[in-house]
NUFI-308093 format. One record per residue (C-alpha): residue in one letter; x, y negated, z negated. Coordinates in nm, 3 decimals. Example, Ala and Ser with C-alpha at 12.3 -4.5 7.8 and 13.67 -1.06 7.14 Angstrom:
BEGIN
<a,<1.230,0.450,-0.780>>,
<s,<1.367,0.106,-0.714>>,
***
This chain:
BEGIN
<m,<0.000,0.000,0.000>>,
<k,<0.127,-0.346,0.089>>,
<e,<0.203,-0.579,-0.200>>,
<v,<0.056,-0.924,-0.152>>,
<v,<0.228,-1.229,-0.297>>,
<v,<0.022,-1.530,-0.406>>,
<g,<0.245,-1.800,-0.549>>,
<n,<0.428,-1.622,-0.831>>,
<v,<0.168,-1.344,-0.859>>,
<h,<0.196,-1.000,-0.698>>,
<i,<-0.111,-0.789,-0.618>>,
<g,<-0.096,-0.420,-0.532>>,
<g,<0.170,-0.154,-0.547>>,
<e,<0.299,-0.129,-0.902>>,
<a,<0.227,-0.491,-0.989>>,
<r,<0.048,-0.557,-1.316>>,
<l,<-0.324,-0.623,-1.332>>,
<v,<-0.440,-0.952,-1.183>>,
<l,<-0.738,-1.166,-1.278>>,
<i,<-0.873,-1.397,-1.010>>,
<g,<-1.077,-1.612,-1.243>>,
<g,<-1.234,-1.950,-1.295>>,
<p,<-1.568,-2.131,-1.272>>,
<c,<-1.803,-2.076,-0.980>>,
<v,<-1.783,-2.441,-0.880>>,
<i,<-1.585,-2.744,-0.993>>,
<e,<-1.803,-2.948,-1.228>>,
<a,<-1.630,-3.211,-1.445>>,
<e,<-1.257,-3.230,-1.368>>,
<e,<-1.143,-3.197,-1.730>>,
<v,<-1.369,-2.896,-1.791>>,
<c,<-1.216,-2.725,-1.489>>,
<f,<-0.862,-2.817,-1.597>>,
<d,<-0.919,-2.705,-1.957>>,
<t,<-1.065,-2.375,-1.834>>,
<a,<-0.756,-2.317,-1.619>>,
<l,<-0.528,-2.402,-1.912>>,
<t,<-0.713,-2.164,-2.144>>,
<l,<-0.701,-1.883,-1.887>>,
<r,<-0.329,-1.939,-1.834>>,
<d,<-0.263,-1.913,-2.206>>,
<m,<-0.481,-1.602,-2.230>>,
<a,<-0.289,-1.441,-1.945>>,
<e,<0.042,-1.504,-2.115>>,
<e,<-0.083,-1.372,-2.449>>,
<v,<-0.270,-1.064,-2.325>>,
<g,<-0.033,-0.971,-2.043>>,
<f,<-0.217,-1.003,-1.713>>,
<s,<-0.141,-1.216,-1.408>>,
<l,<-0.369,-1.507,-1.320>>,
<i,<-0.486,-1.667,-0.998>>,
<f,<-0.718,-1.955,-1.081>>,
<k,<-1.025,-1.994,-0.862>>,
<a,<-1.288,-2.262,-0.824>>,
<s,<-1.502,-2.385,-0.536>>,
<y,<-1.522,-2.747,-0.421>>,
<d,<-1.844,-2.674,-0.231>>,
<k,<-2.098,-2.394,-0.256>>,
<a,<-2.250,-2.411,0.090>>,
<n,<-2.478,-2.109,0.050>>,
<r,<-2.689,-2.216,-0.247>>,
<s,<-3.050,-2.095,-0.256>>,
<s,<-3.212,-2.438,-0.287>>,
<i,<-3.152,-2.772,-0.116>>,
<d,<-3.160,-2.925,-0.466>>,
<s,<-2.885,-2.702,-0.609>>,
<y,<-2.554,-2.854,-0.717>>,
<r,<-2.289,-2.777,-0.455>>,
<g,<-1.973,-2.931,-0.599>>,
<p,<-1.762,-3.246,-0.565>>,
<g,<-1.674,-3.191,-0.198>>,
<i,<-1.349,-3.097,-0.031>>,
<e,<-1.142,-3.410,-0.091>>,
<r,<-1.216,-3.451,-0.461>>,
<g,<-1.219,-3.078,-0.519>>,
<l,<-0.877,-3.022,-0.365>>,
<e,<-0.737,-3.303,-0.580>>,
<v,<-0.852,-3.112,-0.890>>,
<l,<-0.703,-2.783,-0.769>>,
<k,<-0.377,-2.955,-0.671>>,
<r,<-0.346,-3.099,-1.021>>,
<i,<-0.406,-2.757,-1.181>>,
<k,<-0.147,-2.595,-0.957>>,
<k,<0.112,-2.866,-1.020>>,
<e,<0.068,-2.917,-1.394>>,
<l,<-0.011,-2.561,-1.506>>,
<f,<0.213,-2.370,-1.262>>,
<v,<-0.058,-2.122,-1.167>>,
<p,<-0.154,-2.022,-0.812>>,
<v,<-0.499,-2.137,-0.705>>,
<l,<-0.770,-2.002,-0.477>>,
<t,<-1.073,-2.158,-0.316>>,
<d,<-1.325,-2.049,-0.055>>,
<v,<-1.388,-2.221,0.278>>,
<h,<-1.700,-2.223,0.491>>,
<t,<-1.595,-2.387,0.818>>,
<v,<-1.302,-2.374,1.058>>,
<e,<-1.226,-2.738,0.985>>,
<q,<-1.200,-2.678,0.612>>,
<a,<-0.948,-2.396,0.645>>,
<e,<-0.650,-2.603,0.753>>,
<r,<-0.723,-2.879,0.502>>,
<a,<-0.763,-2.642,0.207>>,
<g,<-0.461,-2.442,0.319>>,
<e,<-0.243,-2.747,0.261>>,
<v,<-0.318,-2.728,-0.113>>,
<v,<-0.413,-2.379,-0.233>>,
<d,<-0.213,-2.056,-0.243>>,
<m,<-0.496,-1.826,-0.133>>,
<l,<-0.800,-1.886,0.086>>,
<q,<-1.117,-1.687,0.040>>,
<v,<-1.355,-1.581,0.317>>,
<p,<-1.704,-1.567,0.163>>,
<a,<-1.887,-1.235,0.187>>,
<l,<-2.175,-1.376,0.390>>,
<l,<-1.928,-1.518,0.645>>,
<c,<-1.682,-1.230,0.665>>,
<r,<-1.769,-1.140,1.025>>,
<q,<-1.741,-1.497,1.155>>,
<t,<-1.440,-1.451,1.382>>,
<d,<-1.351,-1.819,1.423>>,
<l,<-1.358,-1.878,1.047>>,
<v,<-1.165,-1.562,0.962>>,
<q,<-0.893,-1.644,1.213>>,
<a,<-0.873,-2.009,1.109>>,
<v,<-0.807,-1.891,0.754>>,
<a,<-0.548,-1.640,0.877>>,
<r,<-0.362,-1.899,1.086>>,
<t,<-0.292,-2.114,0.779>>,
<g,<-0.039,-1.848,0.677>>,
<k,<-0.179,-1.842,0.324>>,
<a,<-0.282,-1.522,0.152>>,
<v,<-0.640,-1.425,0.238>>,
<n,<-0.902,-1.290,-0.001>>,
<l,<-1.152,-1.118,0.226>>,
<k,<-1.480,-1.045,0.054>>,
<k,<-1.665,-0.747,0.196>>,
<g,<-2.009,-0.856,0.308>>,
<q,<-2.303,-0.727,0.109>>,
<f,<-2.435,-0.591,0.440>>,
<l,<-2.123,-0.391,0.536>>,
<s,<-1.987,-0.050,0.451>>,
<p,<-1.620,-0.031,0.354>>,
<y,<-1.554,0.164,0.674>>,
<e,<-1.626,-0.148,0.882>>,
<i,<-1.357,-0.360,0.714>>,
<p,<-1.073,-0.258,0.954>>,
<n,<-1.247,-0.460,1.226>>,
<i,<-1.206,-0.773,1.017>>,
<i,<-0.853,-0.684,0.909>>,
<a,<-0.762,-0.666,1.278>>,
<k,<-0.886,-1.022,1.330>>,
<i,<-0.655,-1.145,1.054>>,
<e,<-0.355,-0.939,1.162>>,
<a,<-0.397,-1.066,1.521>>,
<c,<-0.298,-1.408,1.384>>,
<g,<0.024,-1.267,1.236>>,
<n,<-0.103,-1.271,0.877>>,
<k,<-0.067,-0.956,0.668>>,
<q,<-0.113,-1.115,0.325>>,
<i,<-0.461,-0.972,0.271>>,
<v,<-0.661,-0.871,-0.035>>,
<l,<-0.994,-0.694,0.016>>,
<t,<-1.267,-0.759,-0.238>>,
<e,<-1.561,-0.534,-0.317>>,
<r,<-1.863,-0.730,-0.441>>,
<g,<-2.163,-0.500,-0.412>>,
<t,<-2.403,-0.393,-0.139>>,
<f,<-2.764,-0.495,-0.079>>,
<f,<-3.010,-0.242,-0.219>>,
<g,<-3.367,-0.350,-0.164>>,
<y,<-3.483,-0.697,-0.262>>,
<n,<-3.279,-0.913,-0.504>>,
<t,<-3.055,-0.622,-0.599>>,
<l,<-2.694,-0.518,-0.545>>,
<v,<-2.533,-0.183,-0.617>>,
<n,<-2.168,-0.076,-0.630>>,
<d,<-2.019,0.234,-0.477>>,
<m,<-1.681,0.275,-0.646>>,
<r,<-1.568,0.499,-0.361>>,
<s,<-1.526,0.182,-0.157>>,
<i,<-1.217,0.090,-0.363>>,
<p,<-0.997,0.385,-0.257>>,
<v,<-1.156,0.380,0.090>>,
<m,<-1.042,0.020,0.148>>,
<q,<-0.703,0.079,-0.016>>,
<n,<-0.643,0.342,0.251>>,
<f,<-0.639,0.060,0.506>>,
<g,<-0.308,-0.048,0.353>>,
<y,<-0.402,-0.349,0.143>>,
<p,<-0.477,-0.406,-0.227>>,
<v,<-0.838,-0.420,-0.339>>,
<a,<-0.998,-0.652,-0.592>>,
<f,<-1.334,-0.597,-0.757>>,
<d,<-1.572,-0.889,-0.800>>,
<a,<-1.727,-0.803,-1.133>>,
<t,<-1.950,-1.108,-1.166>>,
<h,<-2.107,-1.134,-0.820>>,
<s,<-2.171,-0.760,-0.836>>,
<v,<-2.428,-0.821,-1.110>>,
<q,<-2.592,-1.103,-0.917>>,
<q,<-2.962,-1.080,-0.828>>,
<p,<-2.966,-1.276,-0.499>>,
<g,<-3.257,-1.518,-0.491>>,
<g,<-3.393,-1.344,-0.800>>,
<q,<-3.516,-1.665,-0.961>>,
<g,<-3.683,-1.807,-0.652>>,
<v,<-3.479,-2.125,-0.609>>,
<s,<-3.162,-1.966,-0.749>>,
<s,<-2.999,-1.630,-0.803>>,
<g,<-3.034,-1.435,-1.123>>,
<g,<-2.780,-1.204,-1.280>>,
<q,<-2.708,-0.946,-1.548>>,
<r,<-2.396,-1.067,-1.726>>,
<e,<-2.412,-0.782,-1.977>>,
<f,<-2.308,-0.534,-1.709>>,
<v,<-1.992,-0.721,-1.599>>,
<p,<-1.764,-0.532,-1.844>>,
<v,<-1.921,-0.197,-1.751>>,
<l,<-1.855,-0.242,-1.379>>,
<a,<-1.512,-0.396,-1.436>>,
<r,<-1.399,-0.096,-1.641>>,
<a,<-1.532,0.142,-1.376>>,
<a,<-1.354,-0.047,-1.097>>,
<i,<-1.016,-0.041,-1.271>>,
<a,<-1.062,0.329,-1.345>>,
<a,<-1.129,0.374,-0.972>>,
<g,<-0.793,0.212,-0.898>>,
<a,<-0.872,-0.155,-0.824>>,
<n,<-0.564,-0.377,-0.820>>,
<a,<-0.734,-0.695,-0.940>>,
<i,<-1.051,-0.818,-1.105>>,
<f,<-1.236,-1.119,-0.968>>,
<a,<-1.454,-1.281,-1.235>>,
<e,<-1.612,-1.620,-1.259>>,
<v,<-1.587,-1.761,-1.609>>,
<h,<-1.712,-2.075,-1.781>>,
<p,<-1.690,-2.221,-2.133>>,
<n,<-2.070,-2.205,-2.151>>,
<p,<-2.233,-2.029,-1.854>>,
<v,<-2.580,-2.103,-1.993>>,
<k,<-2.523,-2.470,-1.914>>,
<s,<-2.325,-2.423,-1.593>>,
<l,<-2.449,-2.568,-1.266>>,
<c,<-2.403,-2.256,-1.053>>,
<d,<-2.432,-1.878,-1.103>>,
<g,<-2.471,-1.910,-1.479>>,
<p,<-2.647,-1.573,-1.529>>,
<c,<-2.349,-1.391,-1.371>>,
<m,<-2.052,-1.572,-1.521>>,
<l,<-1.858,-1.456,-1.825>>,
<f,<-1.810,-1.668,-2.133>>,
<l,<-1.450,-1.787,-2.137>>,
<d,<-1.404,-1.661,-2.492>>,
<d,<-1.489,-1.306,-2.383>>,
<v,<-1.201,-1.282,-2.134>>,
<p,<-0.921,-1.164,-2.370>>,
<d,<-1.116,-0.868,-2.505>>,
<l,<-1.227,-0.756,-2.160>>,
<m,<-0.882,-0.794,-2.005>>,
<s,<-0.718,-0.609,-2.296>>,
<k,<-0.943,-0.311,-2.232>>,
<l,<-0.888,-0.329,-1.856>>,
<l,<-0.512,-0.334,-1.909>>,
<l,<-0.532,-0.010,-2.106>>,
<i,<-0.728,0.157,-1.826>>,
<h,<-0.498,0.010,-1.562>>,
<g,<-0.197,0.151,-1.747>>,
<i,<-0.342,0.500,-1.728>>,
<v,<-0.426,0.476,-1.359>>,
<h,<-0.095,0.305,-1.271>>,
<p,<0.159,0.450,-1.521>>,
<h,<0.460,0.310,-1.332>>,
<r,<0.333,-0.048,-1.317>>,
<r,<0.569,-0.338,-1.377>>,
<h,<0.519,-0.531,-1.701>>,
***
């Protein structure tokens, strides 16, 4: 399996467990910065690697009235500050070809949203930045279809790819996870992350917004690491109940150390020769 490098963080191979974590969307700048600082300190204390994530724009919200974020210019300023002052690699998602190049000037890893993962122009625009790519498997795809998208990225000369499992549509407002998809996608040669928070999402479940079952995040995260996942993707917030996006899915920031400690124990069993 190829080892992907994101800033000073390695994903895959015998690298230690990685958390791709942060709030769903950038709200107040200081809240975002303080969350990144707290996660960095947790990572150092508990012993996992951190890639901080936050979105400057959530372009696929359920309602026209939903909060989308501060926009690309202001949002990238916040992420640039976090990267510079906290010395942690940062990730954000992009939704248009035009955004890819601009965001690629700031962040260490660009994310292709699940609902847009088959958009060839977007996928290749992200790949051409030369930054590491987090490709989220669409909720409508089987893991066996992912090589078609990998080929689009590789055609641009980019082989810094992480594949992320985030659940599959199962009826209305429901997602399910097939843990077999983790080793299936690893067989394509790239590390696999598991999105533990979006996997408990109930798309459109509250009419004008999505619902979620936060209580099952640890259950699925433990199962994914036991299945061999190389990284956990989890959106976290100091108080998800008051967050402006995906609150029912996000973890409380204070719950991260306990969860990651347990995941590290499982990861150590599955990957006994990991680097510390």
